[in-house]
C-alpha positions in Angstrom: 49.2 -8.7 -24.3 45.5 -9.7 -24.0 43.7 -7.4 -21.6 41.8 -9.6 -19.2 41.5 -6.8 -16.6 38.6 -5.1 -18.4 36.5 -8.3 -18.2 37.5 -8.8 -14.5 36.6 -5.3 -13.5 33.2 -5.5 -15.1 32.4 -8.9 -13.6 33.5 -7.6 -10.1 31.1 -4.6 -10.6 28.2 -6.8 -11.4 28.9 -9.4 -8.7 29.6 -7.2 -5.8 26.0 -6.1 -5.2 27.0 -2.5 -5.2 25.1 0.6 -4.1 25.8 3.8 -5.9 24.4 7.3 -5.8 22.6 8.4 -9.0 21.3 11.8 -8.1 21.6 14.4 -5.3 19.8 17.7 -4.7 19.9 20.2 -1.9 17.5 23.1 -1.2 19.5 26.4 -1.6 17.3 27.9 1.2 19.0 25.4 3.7 22.7 25.7 2.9 23.6 25.6 6.5 20.9 23.3 7.8 21.9 21.3 10.9 19.4 18.8 12.2 19.1 18.6 15.9 16.5 15.8 16.5 15.8 13.4 13.7 13.2 10.8 13.1 14.6 8.0 11.0 11.9 6.4 8.9 12.0 3.6 6.4 9.0 2.7 4.2 8.9 -1.0 3.3 6.5 -3.8 4.0 9.5 -5.9 5.2 9.5 -5.2 8.9 12.8 -6.9 9.6 14.5 -4.7 6.9 12.8 -1.6 8.1 13.7 -2.1 11.8 17.3 -3.0 10.9 17.7 0.1 8.7 16.2 2.5 11.2 18.2 1.1 14.1 21.5 1.1 12.4 21.1 4.6 10.8 20.0 6.0 14.1 23.1 4.5 15.8 25.4 6.1 13.2 23.7 9.5 13.6 24.0 9.3 17.4 27.7 8.6 17.0 27.8 12.1 15.3 26.1 13.7 18.3 22.8 14.0 16.5 19.8 13.0 18.5 18.1 10.4 16.3 15.2 8.0 16.9 13.8 5.0 15.1 10.4 5.5 13.6 9.2 2.2 15.0 9.9 3.5 18.5 8.1 6.8 18.0 5.2 6.3 15.7 2.2 4.1 16.6 2.2 0.7 14.8 -1.2 1.5 13.2 0.4 4.6 11.6 3.1 2.5 10.0 1.0 -0.4 9.0 -2.2 1.3 7.7 -2.7 4.0 5.0 -3.2 7.4 6.5 -5.3 10.4 5.3 -3.4 13.7 4.8 -4.9 15.2 7.9 -3.8 12.2 10.0 -0.3 12.6 8.7 -0.4 16.4 9.5 -1.6 15.6 13.0 1.3 13.2 13.5 3.8 15.8 12.3 2.4 18.2 14.8 3.0 15.7 17.5 6.5 15.2 16.4 7.1 18.9 16.6 5.8 18.9 20.1 8.2 16.2 21.0 11.1 18.4 19.7 11.7 16.8 16.3 12.9 19.2 13.6 13.8 16.7 10.9 12.5 13.6 9.3 14.9 11.4 7.3 12.9 9.2 5.0 13.9 6.2 2.8 11.8 4.2 0.4 12.4 1.8 -2.5 10.7 3.4 -5.5 10.9 0.3 -7.6 13.3 -1.9 -9.5 14.2 -3.0 -13.0 15.8 -6.0 -14.5 19.0 -5.6 -16.5 21.1 -7.9 -18.7 24.9 -7.9 -17.9 27.4 -7.5 -20.7 30.3 -9.8 -20.0 32.4 -9.1 -23.0 35.5 -7.0 -23.3 35.3 -3.2 -23.1 36.8 -1.5 -26.0 39.6 1.1 -25.3 41.3 3.3 -27.8 44.6 1.5 -27.5 42.8 -1.8 -28.3 43.0 -0.8 -31.9 46.5 -2.1 -31.9 45.1 -5.6 -31.5 43.6 -7.7 -34.3 40.7 -9.9 -34.8 42.3 -12.8 -33.0 42.5 -11.1 -29.7 38.9 -9.7 -29.9 37.5 -13.1 -30.9 39.5 -14.9 -28.1 38.0 -12.6 -25.5 34.4 -13.0 -26.6 34.2 -16.5 -27.9 32.7 -17.8 -24.6 29.4 -16.1 -25.6 28.7 -19.1 -27.8 28.6 -21.6 -25.0 27.7 -19.5 -21.9 24.1 -20.1 -21.2 24.2 -17.5 -18.4 25.5 -14.7 -20.6 22.1 -13.0 -20.7 21.1 -13.8 -17.2 19.1 -10.9 -15.8 19.8 -9.1 -12.5 17.8 -6.6 -10.5 18.6 -3.0 -9.8 16.5 -1.4 -7.0 16.0 2.4 -6.9 16.2 3.9 -3.4 15.1 7.4 -2.7 16.2 9.1 0.5 14.8 12.5 1.5 15.3 14.8 4.5 12.6 17.2 5.6 12.6 20.2 7.9 9.4 20.1 10.1 10.4 22.6 12.8 8.3 25.5 11.5 4.7 25.1 10.5 5.1 27.5 7.6 8.5 26.0 6.4 8.0 22.3 6.3 10.2 21.8 3.3 12.4 19.3 1.5 16.0 20.0 2.5 17.8 17.3 0.6 17.1 14.4 -1.6 19.2 11.7 -3.2 18.6 8.5 -5.2 20.7 5.4 -5.2 20.8 2.2 -7.3 21.2 -1.0 -5.4 22.6 -3.6 -7.8 21.4 -7.2 -7.3 21.1 -7.3 -3.5 21.4 -10.8 -2.0 21.7 -10.4 1.8 19.3 -7.9 3.3 21.5 -6.8 6.3 24.7 -6.4 4.3 22.8 -4.4 1.6 21.3 -2.1 4.2 24.7 -1.5 5.8 26.1 -0.5 2.5 23.2 1.8 1.8 23.6 3.5 5.2 27.3 4.1 4.5 26.4 5.7 1.1 23.7 7.9 2.8 26.0 9.1 5.5 28.7 10.0 3.0 26.1 12.0 1.0 24.9 13.8 4.1 28.5 14.6 5.1 29.3 15.9 1.6 26.4 18.3 1.8 27.4 19.5 5.2 24.2 18.3 6.8 25.9 16.0 9.3 29.4 16.3 10.6 32.2 13.9 9.8 32.8 11.3 12.5 36.0 11.7 14.5 
């Protein structure tokens, strides 16, 4: 029996605009870190995407009884829209500490790359029972498919969580990277990213599971 399911699974993966975690790290010094008041901050020139991300992630954290606030509601517009010197950033952190913040949850797109999908059949060990006819049948469309080598984009998202509660211990608590495959709709993509971020934070024990 010809195995179409391998092709179908691969095409679904490529076409679903997925978000997947590629790396995760947690500081051993903060094994039981529990944020109390979090500033949610997204770094992107797209204000609509930034506001939507901060608002929705803040909402999800609040549902978990964590006090969270959007960066666009706390930081001055000039701080977000203009490059800041290190001392100016340090001054802003001190103000956040005075406001009771102990944590900053930061997300930024670090770049993207273009990839070429492979639409052919994926070889499995038990495929050795099938002959040339089956393999050729599954791959012959390559001759006539002009979109076979059509490129798609993969964006690299980096999310990091910092402890800012103590002047001498402003350290990175947790960091994770995600690949966002061929995003089409901004809001749907952001919601999927937030879901992945929350699952990562829950897995690390940084935030509680929602009831």
